[in-house]
Every structure is written in C-alpha cells, then in structure tokens.
C-alpha positions in Angstrom: -67.4 22.4 -34.2 -65.6 24.8 -36.7 -65.1 23.4 -40.1 -63.9 24.0 -43.7 -66.7 22.2 -45.3 -69.3 24.7 -46.7 -71.9 26.1 -44.3 -75.1 24.1 -46.0 -73.4 21.0 -45.3 -75.0 19.4 -42.1 -71.8 17.4 -40.4 -74.5 15.9 -38.1 -76.6 13.9 -40.1 -73.7 13.0 -42.2 -72.2 10.8 -38.9 -75.5 10.2 -37.8 -76.7 8.2 -41.2 -73.1 7.1 -41.8 -73.1 5.2 -38.1 -76.9 4.1 -38.4 -75.8 2.0 -41.1 -73.0 0.3 -40.0 -74.7 -0.2 -36.0 -78.0 -1.5 -37.5 -80.2 -1.8 -34.5 -77.9 -3.6 -32.2 -74.8 -2.2 -32.5 -71.4 -3.1 -32.6 -71.5 -6.0 -30.7 -67.7 -7.2 -32.0 -66.3 -4.4 -29.0 -69.4 -4.7 -26.9 -68.3 -8.7 -26.4 -64.5 -8.1 -26.1 -64.0 -4.6 -25.0 -64.3 -4.3 -21.7 -66.7 -1.3 -20.9 -64.3 0.7 -18.7 -61.3 0.2 -21.2 -60.0 3.6 -22.4 -57.5 4.1 -25.7 -55.3 6.0 -27.4 -54.7 6.2 -30.9 -52.6 7.8 -34.1 -53.3 8.3 -37.7 -51.3 8.2 -39.9 -50.9 8.6 -43.9 -48.8 5.8 -45.1 -48.1 7.3 -48.8 -47.7 10.9 -49.6 -50.9 12.3 -50.1 -53.5 15.4 -49.8 -55.2 15.4 -46.6 -59.1 16.0 -46.4 -61.8 14.9 -44.2 -60.3 15.3 -41.3 -63.0 17.7 -39.5 -65.6 14.7 -40.1 -63.5 12.4 -38.9 -63.4 14.3 -35.8 -67.3 14.0 -36.0 -67.7 10.7 -36.0 -65.1 9.9 -32.6 -66.9 12.4 -30.7 -70.7 11.7 -31.7 -69.6 8.5 -29.5 -67.6 10.0 -26.9 -68.4 13.5 -26.5 -65.4 13.3 -24.1 -63.0 12.0 -26.5 -59.4 14.3 -26.9 -58.3 14.9 -30.4 -55.1 16.4 -31.4 -55.3 17.5 -34.9 -51.5 17.7 -36.3 -52.2 18.9 -40.0 -55.0 20.9 -41.7 -57.1 19.6 -44.5 -55.6 20.6 -48.1 -51.8 19.5 -46.4 -49.4 17.7 -48.3 -48.1 15.2 -46.1 -44.9 12.6 -46.7 -45.6 8.7 -45.8 -45.7 7.8 -42.3 -47.0 11.7 -41.3 -49.3 11.6 -38.5 -52.2 13.3 -38.9 -54.0 12.9 -35.9 -53.8 11.6 -32.4 -56.8 10.3 -29.9 -57.4 10.0 -26.4 -60.9 8.3 -25.4 -63.6 5.4 -24.8 -62.1 2.1 -26.6 -65.3 1.0 -27.6 -66.4 4.6 -29.1 -63.3 4.7 -31.0 -63.1 0.8 -32.4 -66.9 1.8 -33.5 -66.3 4.9 -35.2 -62.7 3.4 -37.1 -63.9 2.3 -39.7 -66.7 5.3 -41.2 -63.8 7.8 -39.9 -61.2 6.2 -42.0 -63.6 5.2 -45.1 -64.3 8.9 -45.2 -61.2 10.0 -44.9 -59.3 7.9 -47.3 -61.6 8.3 -49.7 -61.6 12.4 -50.0 -57.9 12.5 -49.5 -58.1 10.2 -52.7 -59.7 12.6 -54.6 -57.6 15.8 -53.2 -54.4 13.4 -53.8 -55.0 12.8 -57.4 -56.7 16.2 -57.8 -52.9 17.4 -56.9 -51.3 15.4 -59.3 -53.6 17.4 -62.3 -53.3 20.8 -60.9 -49.2 19.9 -60.7 -49.8 18.4 -64.4 -51.1 21.8 -65.8 -48.8 24.3 -64.2 -47.6 27.5 -65.7 -50.1 26.7 -68.9 -52.5 28.9 -67.2 -55.5 26.4 -67.2 -57.5 26.2 -64.7 -58.8 22.3 -63.7 -62.1 21.8 -62.8 -64.3 18.9 -61.5 -67.5 17.8 -62.5 -70.9 16.1 -61.5 -69.7 12.5 -61.9 -69.3 11.9 -58.6 -71.2 9.4 -55.6 -74.9 9.7 -55.3 -75.2 11.5 -51.7 -71.4 12.9 -51.4 -71.0 15.9 -54.5 -70.7 18.0 -51.7 -68.3 16.1 -50.1 -66.2 15.3 -53.2 -66.3 18.5 -54.6 -64.8 20.1 -51.0 -62.3 17.1 -51.7 -61.2 18.7 -55.0 -61.0 22.0 -53.8 -58.5 20.4 -51.1 -56.5 19.4 -54.1 -56.5 22.3 -56.2 -59.1 22.2 -58.2 -62.5 24.8 -58.8 -65.4 23.7 -58.3 -68.1 23.3 -61.4 -71.8 22.8 -61.8 -72.7 22.0 -58.2 -76.2 20.6 -59.7 -78.8 20.7 -62.4 -79.8 24.1 -61.1 -76.8 26.1 -61.2 -76.0 27.0 -65.0 -77.4 25.7 -67.9 -75.6 22.9 -69.7 -76.6 22.1 -73.3 -75.1 18.9 -75.0 -75.8 16.8 -78.2 -79.0 15.4 -77.0 -80.2 19.2 -76.1 -79.7 20.1 -79.7 -80.8 17.1 -81.4 -84.6 18.1 -79.9 -84.1 21.7 -80.2 -82.9 21.4 -83.7 -79.2 23.0 -83.7 -77.5 24.5 -81.5 -78.3 28.1 -81.6 -82.0 27.2 -81.3 -81.0 25.2 -78.0 -78.8 28.8 -76.5 -82.2 30.7 -77.7 -84.1 28.3 -75.8 -82.1 28.6 -72.8 -81.5 32.2 -73.3 -85.5 32.7 -73.8 -85.9 31.6 -70.4 -84.3 34.2 -68.6 -81.1 31.8 -67.9 -77.5 33.9 -67.2 -74.9 31.6 -67.7 -75.3 29.3 -70.4 -72.5 25.9 -71.7 -72.6 25.0 -74.5 -70.8 21.6 -75.7 -69.5 22.0 -79.4 -67.6 19.0 -80.9 -67.0 20.6 -84.1 -65.8 23.9 -84.7 -69.0 25.1 -87.0 -70.8 24.9 -83.9 -68.9 27.4 -82.0 -70.3 30.8 -83.6 -73.9 29.7 -84.1 -73.5 29.1 -80.2 -72.0 32.1 -79.4 -73.8 34.1 -81.7 -77.2 32.5 -80.6 -76.2 34.3 -76.8 -73.9 31.0 -75.5 -71.6 32.2 -72.5 -68.8 29.9 -72.1 -68.1 26.5 -74.5 -67.1 23.0 -73.8 -65.1 22.0 -76.3 -65.7 18.0 -76.3 -63.0 15.2 -77.7 -61.3 17.5 -79.4 -57.6 17.1 -80.1 -54.7 20.0 -79.1 -54.5 21.0 -82.6 -58.6 21.4 -83.1 -58.7 22.6 -79.5 -55.8 25.4 -80.4 -58.3 26.4 -83.7 -60.9 26.8 -81.4 -59.2 29.2 -79.2 -58.4 31.1 -81.5 -61.6 31.6 -83.3 -63.6 32.4 -80.0 -60.9 35.1 -79.7 -61.7 35.7 -75.7 -65.2 35.7 -76.1 -66.3 33.3 -73.5 -64.4 31.1 -71.6 -63.3 27.9 -73.2 -63.2 24.3 -71.2 -61.6 21.1 -72.9 -63.5 17.8 -71.8 -63.6 14.4 -72.2 -60.2 11.8 -72.4 -58.6 13.6 -70.3 -55.6 11.9 -68.3 -52.4 12.7 -66.9 -50.9 11.5 -70.4 -52.6 14.3 -71.9 -53.8 17.1 -70.1 -50.6 19.4 -70.6 -50.7 18.9 -74.0 -54.6 19.9 -73.7 -54.1 22.5 -71.6 -51.2 24.4 -73.6 -53.7 24.9 -76.4 -54.8 27.9 -74.8 -58.2 26.9 -73.3 -59.7 28.4 -70.0 -60.2 25.4 -68.2 -59.6 21.7 -68.6 -62.4 19.3 -66.6 -62.0 16.1 -65.6 -64.7 13.6 -64.6 -61.8 10.7 -63.1 -61.3 13.2 -60.1 -64.2 11.9 -58.7 -65.1 9.1 -60.7 -62.2 6.9 -60.0 -59.8 8.2 -57.8 -58.4 5.4 -55.4 -58.6 6.0 -51.4 -55.9 6.9 -50.3 -54.1 4.3 -47.6 -54.6 5.7 -44.5 -54.2 4.0 -40.9 -55.3 4.0 -37.5 -53.7 2.1 -34.7 -55.2 2.2 -31.0 -53.6 1.4 -27.7 -54.8 0.5 -24.2 -54.1 3.4 -21.6 -53.1 1.7 -18.5 
C-alpha cells in the first residue's frame, strides 16, 4: 500500500503487533459469537469536531489485515483540515473483520489526528512571525515515528528523531564537563557536526558559540531575554525557544525573533480527536 508515512516505518509490523495485543490467543469472542460469519457491513468514519486528519493509511491497513477484500473509499487525505461531520472514509466488507479492526483503527486515527490538530493551532498562532514550529522527543515510547508524522501533518517541522542525529548539550552535560565551552569542545572533538547547546543565561551564549555550537536552545527565557539573546547571536546560528510554551505564550515568544519554537506538548499532551465509525448491515 502506497503511504505518506516514512518508508522506514513498517506498517505491517505495527498492525500485527497492535492486533495481537487486542486479540490475544483467542480472538474477538464477541463478534464470533454474535455476528454471522457471512455478514457484511458498510461503515462510515467521520469527524465529530473540526480536526486535522492524520493516520488514515494506518486505519486502512488494520481493516485490510483482517479482510484483504474490504472495499475502502478514502474521502480526505492526511493533513487536510476538516469541519465537524466530515466523512473521512467509507468501507464495505466482512462484518466480523470490520468490528475486530475498529478499535485499533480508531485509536490510531484519533491519537494522530489529535496531535495534528493541536499542532495546527500552534502553527496558526505564530503565523506571520517568521518562526518555525518544532516538535520534540517527548513522545510515547514506540510511537515516535507516527507521532512526529502527525506533527508534520499539522504543519510543524520534525526536530531530532533520536539521540543519534545531533548532539544536545544540556545542563547535566555542562555540569559534568565543567562548563558550556568545554562540553561543546568535547562534542566537536568527537566529530559531531551538529551541536545543539541549551543555555538559560545570556552569559552562556558567547562561550558556546566560540567553542563551536551550531544551534542554541534558549531555555525558559521570557520574551525580553529572548530578544536580547537573538540580538547577541546576530544570526550566527539558529536560535530555538523552548520551555513553558503554550498557546497563550507562543506568539510573544515567536515575535522575539527566534528561528524556531519547540513545543513538547504537541506529542505529550494532545487530546484524542473525536472521530466515529458507524456500521450498517448489508442486506
């Protein structure tokens, strides 16, 4: 199945593990007992609130895993912003299979669409400032690729997929190394090309830059301090504001002139989108 998800993500493995968790060793005992084996259903998945859609590829994969012949009509695409009541997908197939796949499909689409919807709200809040919204590593273990996909569907940029793609020097690294500059020098000596340094004081900026920092994370700085930091950096490296960012504060933070604003709550705290799936029996 062609998908907008990263090629490195194994949809089949994700679907198999998720269904195995739900089915156990016995399977869907309720559907097997109540629904005739030859019953066919139609189904409509729709949004109950205004949302940004994400995860439809996965929903389709759940249904196809249990009924390869299921007929699916996709009515919107991931990344689309839709109004309440919008139909997202229509299905027709084996009744038992559709009921068995329902919860896994809905859970996934609701979670990812919730992230995409919250992300779009943050993107809209900083429109026109020139700042770019970033996500973080505050993701549910095992779901990082999916959750970061959802933030992209909402309009954010992915930042640091893991501990392997850039050095991130934080306060504990600085404390053990004996200072910001020494920590940066050690990372540079190790041959690391991208060195992000977290600073929470103005006096840490120049030592970090002189030692070779390629990106500054300005941690928990109020807007006035952020403006001072941006002026001092003067475009030598990208600047990123982080810490305590919410919808009430992000506009003022973005207007300070920082290159990026990173928001952990996009993946850490987004509520599930209200999406339903209603079935009818095919006579």
